DRENKOLMAR-80429 format. One record per residue (C-alpha): residue in three letters; x, y, z. Coordinates in steps of 0.25 Angstrom, whole numbers, plus 5000, padded with zeros to 4 digits. Example, Ala and Ser with C-alpha at 12.3 -4.5 7.8 and 13.67 -1.06 7.14 Angstrom:
Ala504949825031Ser505549965029
This chain:
Met488951204732Tyr490351244729Gly490451314742Asp490251184750His491251104742Phe492351204743Ser492151224758Trp492351074760Met493551074752Gly494151184759Met493951114772Gly494550984767Met495751054762Gly495851124776Met495850994783Gly496850934774Met497851044777Trp497651024792Leu497850874790Phe499050904782Trp499750994792Ile499350904804Val500050784797Leu501250864793Leu501350914808Val501250764813Ile502350724803Ile503250834807Ile503050804822Val503350654819Ile504650684812Val505150784822Lys504850684834Ala505550574826Val506850664823Thr506950714838Ala506750574844Asn507950514836Ala508750634839Thr508650614854Val509050474854Ser510450464859Pro511450354858Pro511650264870Lys512750314879Glu513950224880Glu514350194894Pro515750244899Met516350104900Glu515950074885Ile516550204881Leu517850174888Lys517950034882Ser517650094868Arg518850194870Tyr519750074875Ala519349994863Arg519650104853Gly520950124860Asp520650264865Ile521150234879Asp522150124884Asp522050014893Glu522450094905Glu521450204902Phe520350104900Gln520550034913Arg520650174921Arg519350224915Lys518650084917Ser518950084932Glu518450224933Leu517150184926Glu516950064935Lys516950144947
């Protein structure tokens, strides 16, 4: 009588442990995929003309340098 009761209990606990480890593994995989997906997204690249305009607006280059580089980019 007691032998059957304990064998079923042991089997249930064993299945519960398997279920626990499977759920834990799935959660870890989901977290790793979410982190790596966000890490690989790069910001959009600025076009060379936009960079040149930004530098001119900030005062990094003068009008002559801006016109020279602009004509080179338009070629």
